[in-house]
N, C-alpha and C positions, 0 to 999 in steps of 0.2 A: 024093255029097253035097258032097264037097269041091270038085268041079268047079263045082257050082251056087254055092257060096259065092264061088269065085273069079270067076265070071261076074257075080254081083251086085256084087261089090266093084269091078268095072270101071265100074259105073254111077256117074256123079258124084253123083247125088242120094243114092244109098245111102251113098257115102263121107261125104257131108256129114252124113247122119243118124247114121252111126256115130261121126263126130267129135264131133257134139253130145252123143251118149250118153256118150262118154268124158269130155267136159268136165263133163257133169252128174254123173258119178260122182266126178270130182275135187272138184267143188264140194261134193257131199254129204260126202265124206271130210273136206274142210277144215272144213265146218260142224260135223261131229261133233267134230273136234279142238278147235274154238273152244268147243263146248258143254262138253267135258270140262274145258277150262281154266277156263271160267266156273264150273263146279261146284266145282272145286278152290278157286277164289278165294272162292266163297261159303262153303265149309267153313272156310277160313282166317279169313274175316271173322267167322263164328260163333264160332270159337275165341277170336279177339281180343275179341269182344263179351263172351264168358264171362269172359275174363281181366279185362277192364275192369270188369265187374260185381263180380268178386271184389275188385278194387282199390278200387272204390267202397265196397263193404261194409267193407273194412278201414279206408278213410278215415273212414267214418261212425263206426266204433268208436273210431278215434283222436280224432275230433272230440268224441265223447261223453266220452272220457277227458279231453280238454283242457278241455271245459266244466266237468267235475267239478273239475279242478285249479284252474280260474279261480274257481269258487265258493269253494274252500278259500282261495285267495289273497285273494279279496274279504273273506272272514271275517277272515283275519289282518290285512288292511288296515284293516278296521273296528276291530279290537282295537288296532292301532297308532295309529289316529286318536284313539281314546279315550284311549290312554296319552299321546299328544302333547298332547291337550287338558289332561290333568292336569299335564303338564310345563309347558305354557304358563302355567297358573295359578301353578305353583311358581316359574317364572322371573319372573313378574310380581312375586310376593312378594319373591323374591331381589333383583330390581332395585330395589324400594322400599327394602329393607334396605340395599343397597349405596349408594343415594343418601343415606340417613341417615348411614351410615358415612363416605361421602365428605365430607359436610358437616362431620362431626366432625374428620376428618383435615385439612380446610381450616382449621378453627379452630386445631387443634394446630399446623399449619404456620405460620399467622400468628404464633402465640405464639412458636414456635421461631425464626421470622425476626427478630422484635423482639429476642429474647434473643441471637441470633447477632450482630445489629447492635451490641448493648451489648458483647458479648464482643470483637467486632472493634475497637471503640474502646479497650477495656481492653488488647487485644493491641497496638494501635498505640502506646499509651502505654508499655507494657512494652518494646516493640521499641526505642522511642527511648531509654529508660533503658539497655537492654542495649547499644545502640550506643555511648552515652557510656562505659559500663563497659568495653565491649570496646576502645574507643580507649585508655582508661587502661591496660588490661591489655596492649595492644599496645606502648605506650610502655615499660611495665615489662619486658615480654618482650624488647624491643629492647635495653634496658639490660642485662638479665641475659644475653642472647645475646652481646653484645659482651664482657661480663665473663667469661662462660664460654669464649668464644673465646680470650681472653688466657690464662685458666687452662689451657686445653687446649694452647696453644702452649708454655707454661712446662712443663706436664707432659710433653709430647712431647720437649722438650729434655732434661728430667731423665731420661726413660726412655732416650733415645738415649745420654746420658752413662753411665747405669747399664749399658746393654747393651754399650757399648764396653768399660767396665771389666770386666764379666763375661766378655766374649769374650777380652780380653787375659789375664785370670786363668786361664780355661779353657785357652787356648793354652799358657800357661806351665806349668800343671799337667799338660797332656797330654804336653808335651815334657820335663818335669823328670825326670831319672833318680831312682831310689829313693834312691841315696846322697846326692845333692844335697838331696833333700827331707828326709832325716834330718839332714844338717848344718844346714839351715835351722831345723828344729825345735829342734836343740840350741842354735843361736845365739839363738833366741827365748827358750828357757828360761834361758840365761845372762843375757841382757838383763833378763829378768824378775827373776832373782835379784839382779842389780846394782841394778835399780830398787828392789827391796825394801830392800837395804842402804842405798842413798842416802836412801830415805824414812825409815828408822830414824835415819840420821845427821842428817837435817834435823830430825827430831823432837827429837833431843838438842840441836841448835843452838837450836831454838825454846825448849826448857826453859832452856838457859843464857841466852838473850836475855831471857826473862822474869825470870830471877833477876837478871841484870845491871840490868835496868830497875828492879826493886824496890830493889836495892842503891843504884842511882844516885839514886832518889827519896829513900831514907833518908839517903844521903850529902849530897844537896842540902839536906835539912832541917837536918842537923847543921851543914853548912857555912854555911847561912844564919844559924843561931844563933851559930856561932863568928864569922862575918864581922861580926856586929853589935858584937863586942867586940874586933876586930883593928884594928891601925893601918892607915892607907890603903895604905902600900907593900906590906905583907904581904897585904892583901886583894887588891891588883892582881896580885901574883904567883900567888895562889891562883886567881883568876879565869882567868889565862892558862893555868895547868895544867888547870883544868876544861874550858876551850875545846878544848885539844888532845885531852883524853880524849873530848870530845863529837864531835870530827871522827873520831877512831878508831871510836867507836861507830856513827856514820853510815856510815862505810866498811864496817863489819861488817854493818850492816843491808842495805846495797846488795848486798854479796856474797851474803847469805842470800836476798834477793829474786831475784837472778839465778839462784841455784841452784834456787829454787822454779819459776821460769819454764822453766829447762832441764828440770826434772823433769816439768812439765806437757807440754812438747813431746815428751819421751821417752815419757811415758805414752801420748800420742796416737799416736806412731809404733808403739809396741808393740801398742796396740789395733787399729790399722789393719793391721799385719802379721798379727796373730792372725785378724782378720776375713778378710783375703785368703787366709791359709793355710786357714781353714775352708772358704771358697768354693772354693779350688783342690782341696781334698780331696773336697768334694761334687761338683765338676765331674768329677774323675777317676773317682769312683765311678759317676756317671751315664754317663760315656763307657764305662766297663767294662761297665755293665749293657746299654747300647745295643749294644756290640760282641758281648756274649754273645747278646743277642736276635737280632742280625743273623746270627750264626753258626748259631743254632738255625733261623732262617728259611731260611738257605742250605741246611742239611741237609735241611729239608723240601722245598725246591724242587729242588735238584740233587744231593742226597746229598753224597758227598765229591769229586765231580768238578767240572769247570768249568761256568760258566753259559753260556747261548747267547751272551750278549754277549762273554764272554771268549773263547769259541771263535771268534766272528766277528772279534774284534780280532786273533787269532792267525792268521786266514786259514784256519781249519779247518772252516768252515761255508759251504756254497754252497747257494743256493736252487734246487731242482729245478723243472722245468716239467712240466705235465701232458701226457700223451699225447693227441693230437687224434683225432677220429673217423677221419679219413683215414689216419693212421698205423696205428691199430689194424686198420683194414680191409686195409692193405697187408701187415701181418704174416700175415694169413690167406692172401693170394695168394702170398706168398714163403716158403712153408713150407720150401723146399729151401735157402734162404739162411740164414746165421748170424743168430740173433735175440738181442736183449738178454734178460737174465734177467728172471724174473717180477717186476713192480714191486709195491710196496705199493699198496693201494687205499684211497681215502677215499670213504665213502658218506655223502652229505649227506641225512640223514633228515628229510624234511618231514612233520610229524604228519598222520595220517589220509590217507595216500597209499599204503597197503599196505606201508609201510616195515618193519613187524614181519615180514611174510612174506619180504621181500627179505633181512633179516638172517638169517632161518632158512635161506635158500638159501646165503648167503655163509658161514655157520658150518659148513656141510657140506663146504666146499671149502677154506677157509683154515685154517692151523694155529693162528692166534692172533687174538683179537679184542680191540681196545683201545677202550674207551668213554670219552667225554668226561664230566667231572664238571660237569653243567650245560652250559656252552659251552666249558669249559676242559679241555684235555688235560694241562696242566702246572699245578701240580707233581705231579699224580697219577702221571706218568711222568717220571723224571729224564732230563736230556739225554743222559747216557751210555747209559742203557738205551734211550731212543728212537732214538739214532743207531745202536745195534747192531741193533735190531729191523727197521729199514727197509733194511738191507743185503741183497744177494742171498742166497737160501738156499744152504747148503753141504751137499751130499749129502742124506742122509735127515735133514733138519733137523727138530727137534722144535718150533720156535717160529716159523719163517718158512716161507712168506710170511705177512704179517699184513695185517689191514685195520682201518681206523679208522671209527668210526660215532658219530653223535650229532646232536642237533638244532642244527646249526651253520650258519653262512653262509660266503660266499666270503672274508670278511675275517678268518676265524678264524686264530689263530696257527699252527695245524698246517700251513697252506700256506706261511707265512713261514719256518718252520724246517725244512721237508722238504728234506733235502740231496740227494735223488736224484730221478730222474724217477718219476712215479707216475701212476696212473689214478684218475679221479674220476667217480662216477656219481650219479644222483639219479632220483627218480620224481616226476612232476607229476600233478595231478588237476584236473578241472573245478572252478573255485572255488566255484560254487554247491553242487555235490555234496559238496565237502569241508566246507563250513560245515554243511550238513545232516547230514553224518556226525558232526561234532563234537556237534551238538545231540542227535541220536538216541543217540549213545554215552552222553552224560550222562543221558539219560532212562532208560537201562537199568541204571544203577548203583544198586544197592539202598542203598548207604551214602552216596549223594550228596545233599546238601540240595536240589539243583536238581531231582532226580527227582520229589519230591513236588509241587513247584510246577508242573512240566511236566505231571504226571499230572492235576492239578486244573485244567488249562487256564489257569493264571495266568502262564505264561511261554511265549510262542510263539517260533518260531525267529528272527523279526525282533527281538523284544525281547531275546532271548538274545544275538544278535550285537551289538546296540547297547550292552548292558551289559558283555559280555566280549570284544568284538571286539579291544580293544587287546591282550589277552593271546594272541590267535590271530594269529600273524605271517602276513601275506600272502606268497604265493609269490614275487612280484616283489621283496619286501624281502630275501629270502634271497640274491638275486643282485645287488641294488643296495642294500646296507645304508645306512640313513640316517646321514650323518656330520654333520648340522647345517650343511652348507655351502650351503643354499638350493636345492640341486638336487632339489627335490621336486615339480616340475611334472610332470604326468602324461606328456606325450610324451617328455620327457628321461629320466625315471626308467624308463620302459618300454624305451627304446632302450638305456640303460645296462645294465639287467637282461638284455636279449637278447644284448648283446655279451659279457657275462660268462658267460652260459649257453653260448654257442657257443665261447668261447675258453678258459674255465677249467674246463669240465666235459667229460670225454672223450665221453660219450654219456649220453642220458637216455631214460626210457620214460614211457609214459602209463598211468595206473592202469586206464583203460578197455581197454587192450590189454596186460594184464599178461603173458599167455603169450608175446607177441612180445618183451617185454623179457627174459624168461627165455631165449629163443633167442639174443638179442643177447649176453647174458652168456656163453653157451656159444661163440658164433662169434667174438666180439671179444676175450674174455679167456681163452677156453679152459677154462672151468669144465665139469666133467663131471657133477656131481650138481645138476641144475636142476629135477627133479621135486619138487613141493612140496605141502604141505597148507596151505590158507589159515589164517592166525593173526590173532587180535585182530579177529574179524569182528563187526560190529554185529548183535545179534539181530533176527530178522524182525519181532518184535512191538514194536519200539521205536516212539517217538512218530512220528505221521504229519505230513506237511507239505502244505499246500494250494497249488494253483497261484498264487493271489494272493500268498501269502508268497514263493513262488519269484520272482515278478515283482519284488517289492520288493527282494529280495536282489540281483537283477540290477543294479538301480540302485546299491545300496550298494557292490557289488564291481566297479564299472566298470573301475577301473585294473587290478585283478588279472585280470579277464576279457580285457582288451586284451592283457596280457602273455601269457596262456595261449593265446589265439588265434594270436598270432604264433609262439609256441613250437610249436604244433601244425603250422603251416606248415613250420617248420624240420624237424620230425620227419618229415613226409611227403617233404620234399626228400631227406633222407638215406635214407629208405626206398626211394625210387626209385633211389638210387645203389648199392644192394646188388646183388651178383651173383646173388642167388637171390630167389625169390618168398616174401617174409616172411609174407604172409597164408596162402599154401598150407602153409608150414611150421608156422604157428601152428595151423591146422586139424588137421594130423596130430598135433601136440604135444598138443592137447586130447584126442584119442582115447587117446593114451598116458597122459595125465594121469588120465582116467577109469579106466583099468585099474589104474593105480598106487593111486588112492584106494580102489577096490574091494578091492585086495589088502590095504591097510591096515585097511579095515573088517572084513575076514574075521578078522584077527588082533587083535581088539579087546581093549583093556585099559583099565582106569579111568584110567590116567595117559596114555594114548596121545595124547589131544587136546592135551597141552601140549608135545609134541615136534614139531620141524620135519620 
């Protein structure tokens, strides 16, 4: 069989038939494939048609719902149209009433205009009369002014003379020894006694003179009667005798008059000396009272020791300089070399910058804390006590080393009187966050009158700053205090504040990176106890602040923000100069801090939150 097939396959016709059969089979297979594909497409089309029919049904339902909504809207529009029609009628009536009212107002305006014209005429007349009256008053005032000027000049001259006399008497009284003053009083009393005696003698003289005058008048009457019966020669001799007696009586009257004049002069001198003595005594008493008060003030300011001025005059006070950042950093590198003794520290506490927490850390390390009274350390601390406290500690010292703290600036007198080298630190904070902290802190105080206003939304943070911003000192003003010298332009004051921050403060921290500042206290000052519990923290439920209010504050605090941004640049420059990774150290410190706080929490006590 196989041989026959091979024979048949050798025939060309058979091979062609076989090839055609093979092609036919291929075509049939291809057709079947096309048919299968077409059937699949038909099935897919049927599914699509079913889906489209479902969508059409859904759309029809939606259209029906929309038509129902449209009918409801049409009903509402009809009701609104009816209402508008009623309102159109009401508006028409209102317009008519307004026209009538407007006409009445026009009539009233015309009446008022005419009345105003009449009043203007009357006002012009009164103004002219007042001008004439004013001119007369000006003339009178000029005359009175010139007279007053003359009187003032005379009064000034008299006051100057009186002041010179008082100054001279005060000077005499101040330098007059007690013995001389007693002699002067005795001399004045003796003069007074003599004046009394002289006055009595003059009284006797006056009596005698009156008697002599009466006798002379009687004698004259008798002599006139006798002379009428005397011979001419005898009458001439009698008249000569009477003329001599008259000359003697005139001489006696002149002597008595001279004595009266001398008595008046002496009385004036005694009164003047008494007055000068009284003024001298009063001046001496006033000088003694002032000296006593000055002595009491001195005891309050400096105790029984010398003042800073007296110490400076004697060359016993030198102004120390603050340690710089680089110097403190070098002490850390050169631990094997001799180092200076621990210096006193000055902490410039800027409110709402976590300064209370910083004080808590410092109090755990320093032996003694000295607070300013307001912005003054003196006379709270006497110079001798101050100079003793800032000296290097001796052995197991119970009071040193010390640190000073207060809401002060770089112009404070503590820096002027510090006789030794010292360290100065401070903490800065983003100005906007600092003002918001002030605001939220006041909102949480139950006894603050501002808290109720803030709670009732009557006082936002911007209004709070506008009302009380003058009492919240900007940070740049701490390092560039205003001295009234005109140096208040923003670029100049920012540069001045930055220079003082860099040169007069040993190092500073940022409140936003407080843990890093704690590490700097340990590394640059050698403090050991720097783990801490945050103090004076604003409650979480305090008043909120909106982004728009924050944007307004950014404009109001532009100068302080400019200073803070430059200070942050300086902070990061110093941070890069450190021989260790401050951020990595701060991260590790925070883990230790969490353990520390957990340990504190486990040993809870109702008073524990108040301790550092």
